[in-house]
C-alpha positions as CSV (number, residue, x, y, z in Angstrom):
1,M,-79.9,-100.4,112.9
2,T,-78.0,-97.6,114.6
3,A,-74.3,-97.6,115.3
4,E,-75.0,-97.6,119.0
5,A,-77.3,-100.6,118.9
6,R,-75.0,-102.9,116.9
7,E,-72.0,-104.8,118.2
8,W,-69.9,-104.3,115.1
9,A,-68.4,-101.1,113.7
10,L,-66.5,-100.0,110.6
11,P,-63.1,-98.3,110.9
12,D,-63.2,-94.7,112.0
13,D,-61.0,-93.6,109.1
14,S,-63.5,-94.9,106.5
15,E,-62.2,-92.5,103.8
16,T,-58.7,-94.0,104.1
17,V,-60.2,-97.5,103.8
18,R,-62.2,-96.5,100.7
19,D,-59.2,-94.8,99.0
20,A,-57.0,-97.8,99.7
21,L,-59.4,-100.2,98.0
22,I,-60.0,-98.1,95.0
23,A,-56.3,-97.4,94.5
24,W,-55.6,-101.2,94.7
25,Y,-58.3,-101.9,92.2
26,E,-57.3,-99.2,89.7
27,A,-53.7,-100.3,89.9
28,D,-54.4,-103.9,88.8
29,H,-57.5,-106.0,88.3
30,R,-58.8,-108.7,86.1
31,E,-59.6,-107.5,82.6
32,F,-63.1,-108.6,81.8
33,P,-64.5,-107.0,78.6
34,W,-67.7,-105.9,80.2
35,R,-65.6,-103.8,82.6
36,R,-64.5,-101.7,79.6
37,T,-68.0,-100.6,78.5
38,D,-70.9,-98.6,80.0
39,D,-73.4,-100.0,77.5
40,P,-76.3,-101.1,79.8
41,Y,-77.4,-103.9,77.4
42,A,-73.9,-105.4,77.2
43,I,-73.6,-105.2,80.9
44,L,-77.1,-106.8,81.4
45,V,-76.0,-109.7,79.2
46,S,-72.8,-110.2,81.2
47,E,-74.7,-110.2,84.5
48,V,-77.3,-112.7,83.4
49,M,-74.6,-114.9,81.9
50,S,-72.4,-114.7,85.0
51,Q,-75.1,-116.2,87.3
52,Q,-73.6,-119.4,88.7
53,T,-71.2,-119.6,85.7
54,Q,-67.4,-119.2,85.9
55,L,-66.4,-115.9,84.5
56,G,-63.7,-117.4,82.3
57,R,-66.4,-119.4,80.4
58,V,-68.6,-116.3,80.1
59,V,-66.0,-114.1,78.2
60,E,-66.2,-115.8,74.8
61,A,-69.9,-116.5,75.0
62,W,-70.5,-112.8,75.8
63,K,-68.5,-111.7,72.9
64,E,-70.2,-114.1,70.5
65,F,-73.7,-113.2,71.8
66,L,-73.1,-109.5,71.2
67,E,-71.7,-110.1,67.8
68,R,-74.9,-112.0,66.9
69,W,-77.3,-109.7,68.7
70,P,-75.5,-106.4,69.3
71,T,-78.5,-104.4,70.4
72,T,-81.8,-104.9,72.3
73,A,-83.6,-104.4,69.0
74,D,-81.6,-107.3,67.5
75,L,-82.3,-109.6,70.4
76,A,-85.9,-108.7,70.6
77,A,-86.4,-109.6,66.9
78,A,-84.5,-112.8,67.2
79,D,-86.1,-116.3,67.2
80,R,-86.4,-117.4,70.8
81,A,-85.3,-120.9,69.9
82,A,-82.1,-119.5,68.5
83,V,-81.4,-117.6,71.7
84,V,-82.1,-120.6,73.9
85,G,-80.0,-122.8,71.6
86,F,-77.1,-120.4,71.9
87,W,-77.4,-120.6,75.7
88,S,-77.4,-124.3,75.7
89,D,-74.5,-124.6,73.2
90,H,-72.4,-122.5,75.5
91,S,-73.4,-124.2,78.8
92,L,-74.6,-121.0,80.4
93,G,-76.8,-122.6,83.0
94,Y,-80.6,-122.7,83.1
95,N,-82.1,-122.0,79.7
96,N,-85.0,-119.9,81.2
97,R,-82.4,-117.2,81.7
98,A,-82.1,-116.9,77.9
99,K,-85.9,-116.8,77.6
100,Y,-86.1,-114.0,80.2
101,L,-83.3,-112.0,78.6
102,H,-85.1,-112.3,75.2
103,E,-88.3,-111.1,76.8
104,A,-86.4,-108.3,78.7
105,A,-85.1,-107.0,75.3
106,Q,-88.6,-107.0,73.9
107,Q,-89.8,-105.0,77.0
108,V,-87.0,-102.4,76.4
109,E,-88.1,-102.0,72.8
110,T,-91.8,-101.7,73.5
111,A,-92.0,-100.1,76.9
112,Y,-88.8,-98.0,77.0
113,D,-88.4,-96.9,73.3
114,G,-85.2,-99.0,73.1
115,D,-83.4,-97.4,76.0
116,V,-82.5,-99.7,78.9
117,P,-83.9,-98.0,82.1
118,E,-81.4,-96.5,84.5
119,S,-82.7,-96.9,88.0
120,P,-82.6,-100.2,90.0
121,A,-86.3,-99.9,90.5
122,E,-87.1,-99.6,86.8
123,L,-84.6,-102.3,85.9
124,Q,-86.4,-104.7,88.1
125,E,-89.4,-104.3,85.9
126,L,-87.6,-106.2,83.2
127,M,-88.3,-109.9,83.0
128,G,-85.9,-112.0,85.0
129,V,-84.0,-109.0,86.5
130,G,-83.9,-109.2,90.3
131,P,-82.6,-106.7,92.9
132,Y,-78.9,-107.8,92.6
133,T,-78.8,-107.7,88.7
134,A,-80.7,-104.4,88.6
135,N,-78.3,-102.8,91.0
136,A,-75.3,-104.1,89.2
137,V,-76.5,-102.8,85.9
138,A,-77.4,-99.4,87.4
139,S,-73.9,-99.3,89.0
140,F,-71.7,-100.4,86.1
141,A,-73.6,-98.8,83.3
142,F,-74.9,-95.6,84.9
143,N,-72.7,-95.2,88.0
144,D,-76.0,-94.8,89.9
145,G,-76.5,-97.9,91.9
146,D,-76.5,-98.9,95.6
147,A,-73.8,-101.0,97.2
148,V,-73.7,-104.5,95.6
149,V,-73.8,-107.4,98.1
150,D,-72.9,-110.8,96.7
151,T,-71.2,-113.8,98.4
152,N,-67.8,-112.3,97.8
153,V,-68.7,-109.0,99.4
154,K,-70.3,-110.8,102.4
155,R,-67.1,-112.8,102.9
156,V,-65.0,-109.6,102.8
157,L,-67.2,-107.7,105.3
158,Y,-67.5,-110.7,107.6
159,R,-63.7,-111.2,107.8
160,A,-62.5,-107.6,107.7
161,F,-64.9,-105.8,110.0
162,D,-66.7,-108.6,112.0
163,V,-70.0,-107.8,110.2
164,P,-72.3,-110.6,111.4
165,D,-73.8,-113.2,109.1
166,D,-77.0,-111.3,108.6
167,D,-78.3,-109.8,105.3
168,S,-79.4,-106.6,106.8
169,A,-76.1,-106.1,108.5
170,F,-74.2,-106.8,105.3
171,E,-76.4,-104.3,103.4
172,T,-75.9,-101.7,106.1
173,A,-72.1,-102.1,106.1
174,A,-71.8,-102.1,102.3
175,R,-74.0,-99.0,102.0
176,E,-72.0,-97.1,104.6
177,L,-68.7,-98.0,103.1
178,M,-69.5,-97.1,99.5
179,P,-68.4,-93.5,98.6
180,D,-71.1,-91.2,97.2
181,D,-71.5,-91.2,93.4
182,R,-68.8,-93.9,92.8
183,S,-70.9,-97.1,92.7
184,R,-69.2,-98.2,89.4
185,V,-65.6,-98.3,90.6
186,W,-66.5,-99.2,94.2
187,N,-68.7,-102.2,93.5
188,N,-66.2,-103.5,91.0
189,A,-63.4,-103.0,93.5
190,I,-65.0,-104.7,96.5
191,M,-66.1,-107.7,94.4
192,E,-62.6,-108.0,93.0
193,L,-61.2,-108.0,96.5
194,G,-63.5,-111.0,97.3
195,G,-62.7,-112.7,94.1
196,V,-58.9,-112.6,94.0
197,A,-57.7,-111.8,97.6
198,C,-60.4,-112.7,100.1
199,E,-61.4,-116.1,98.5
200,R,-62.4,-119.0,100.6
201,T,-58.7,-119.7,101.0
202,P,-57.4,-116.2,101.4
203,R,-54.4,-114.8,99.5
204,C,-53.9,-111.7,101.6
205,D,-50.2,-111.1,101.1
206,E,-49.9,-112.7,97.7
207,A,-52.7,-110.5,96.3
208,G,-51.6,-107.4,98.2
209,C,-54.9,-107.0,100.0
210,P,-55.3,-103.2,100.7
211,W,-57.3,-103.8,103.9
212,R,-54.8,-105.9,105.9
213,E,-54.1,-103.2,108.4
214,W,-57.8,-103.0,109.3
215,C,-58.8,-106.6,108.8
216,T,-59.8,-108.5,112.0
217,A,-59.2,-111.9,110.3
218,Y,-55.7,-110.9,109.1
219,A,-54.8,-109.9,112.6
220,S,-56.2,-113.0,114.3
221,G,-55.5,-115.6,111.7
222,D,-59.1,-116.7,111.9
223,F,-60.4,-116.7,108.3
224,T,-63.8,-118.4,108.9
225,A,-66.6,-117.0,106.8
226,P,-70.3,-117.5,106.3
227,D,-71.1,-120.8,104.7
228,V,-71.3,-120.4,101.0
229,P,-72.8,-123.4,99.1
230,S,-70.6,-124.6,96.3
231,Q,-72.0,-124.6,92.8
232,P,-73.3,-128.1,92.0
233,S,-71.4,-130.1,89.4
234,F,-72.6,-129.4,85.9
235,E,-71.8,-133.0,84.8
236,G,-74.9,-135.2,85.4
237,S,-77.0,-132.2,86.6
238,R,-80.5,-131.3,85.6
239,R,-79.0,-128.2,84.0
240,Q,-76.9,-130.4,81.7
241,F,-79.9,-132.6,80.6
242,R,-82.1,-129.6,80.1
243,G,-79.5,-128.3,77.8
244,R,-79.2,-131.6,76.0
245,V,-83.0,-131.7,75.4
246,I,-82.9,-128.2,73.9
247,A,-79.9,-129.0,71.7
248,T,-81.4,-132.3,70.5
249,L,-84.8,-130.7,69.7
250,R,-83.1,-128.1,67.6
251,E,-82.1,-130.9,65.2
252,Y,-85.6,-132.4,64.9
253,E,-89.0,-131.0,64.3
254,A,-90.5,-133.3,67.0
255,L,-89.5,-136.5,68.9
256,E,-91.4,-139.1,70.8
257,L,-90.6,-139.4,74.5
258,D,-88.5,-142.6,74.4
259,T,-86.7,-141.5,71.3
260,L,-85.7,-138.3,73.0
261,G,-84.7,-140.1,76.2
262,H,-82.3,-142.4,74.4
263,R,-80.7,-139.5,72.5
264,I,-80.0,-137.4,75.7
265,R,-78.5,-140.1,78.0
266,V,-77.0,-143.5,77.4
267,D,-78.5,-145.0,80.5
268,Y,-82.1,-144.1,79.6
269,A,-84.5,-147.0,80.3
270,P,-88.3,-146.3,79.9
271,D,-89.1,-148.0,83.2
272,G,-85.8,-147.3,85.0
273,E,-84.6,-144.7,87.4
274,Y,-83.8,-142.4,84.5
275,G,-86.8,-143.3,82.4
276,R,-90.1,-141.9,81.4
277,E,-91.0,-140.5,84.8
278,W,-87.7,-138.7,85.1
279,L,-87.8,-137.3,81.6
280,H,-91.5,-136.3,81.9
281,E,-90.6,-134.2,85.0
282,L,-87.7,-132.6,83.2
283,L,-89.9,-131.8,80.2
284,T,-92.7,-130.4,82.3
285,D,-90.3,-128.0,83.9
286,L,-89.1,-126.9,80.4
287,E,-92.8,-126.6,79.3
288,S,-93.5,-124.4,82.4
289,D,-90.5,-122.2,81.4
290,G,-92.0,-121.8,77.9
291,L,-89.2,-123.6,76.2
292,V,-90.8,-126.7,74.8
293,E,-94.3,-127.9,73.8
294,L,-95.7,-131.4,74.7
295,D,-98.2,-132.9,72.3
296,R,-100.0,-135.4,74.6
297,N,-102.0,-138.4,73.4
298,D,-103.0,-140.6,76.4
299,D,-99.7,-142.0,77.8
300,A,-97.7,-141.2,74.6
301,F,-96.6,-137.8,73.5
302,T,-94.1,-135.9,71.3
303,V,-91.9,-133.0,72.2
304,R,-90.9,-130.0,70.2
305,L,-89.3,-126.6,70.8
306,K,-91.7,-123.8,71.4
307,Q,-91.4,-121.2,68.7
């Protein structure tokens, strides 16, 4: 996409725009502990934990996780059930993320001699690490990543510079804005802007947004933005009951289907809406993720954590 062929454009004084954002970020920003380290393992843990989880909840879990498994070697040698149990106990979302993080640590130990790879391409070879997470780790740990594009960044670019709601356009704009060799501070800064100033309900003046003089939305008062699906409620969700299954099975060697069902929800009824069919589907997903084992015997079976 060439500048001539597109209908949107970044400000001509891009250097001033960049300097304003970095100065704003460095003067004051939220103090998350993973922002004070360049340990790639610690940053990888923070990125995996932060997926669809409020950052405030992640802080204590992140600290406790690293106290228990401070290195990739420690995590690789850990019992997977313990890692999954930690994830469930701290309500960190889908438990397969814990499984993948455990497997990624084992890959680091066996394939990379204990050193987390540095490039986004190599990082994506790790289990459960997609393009966004790989780029974030490369940026924040090694200052060697591309421009990060998450929902916050998209909202900022859409409002400030009329970048259309198109992934390739967002990626182009983010890449052109990011200063060379400064991916660590830049990606932190632009995500911070979207997180504290350019939220769904913007706080431009209150947060002292450094881009107000260039921002199209601020000038027009039109703060529409790409539709961003809200995170589904955790209460009553499949994530919640997946976590309850794991937590319950940690207390018992094995449980029969109906016994497990009654222990994870008060409205469980074998033939009801939330009964055997519902629970079997939930357990099949957990089995596919390698988290539980089902010992089948005709229509009856028992469930246990996979070791």
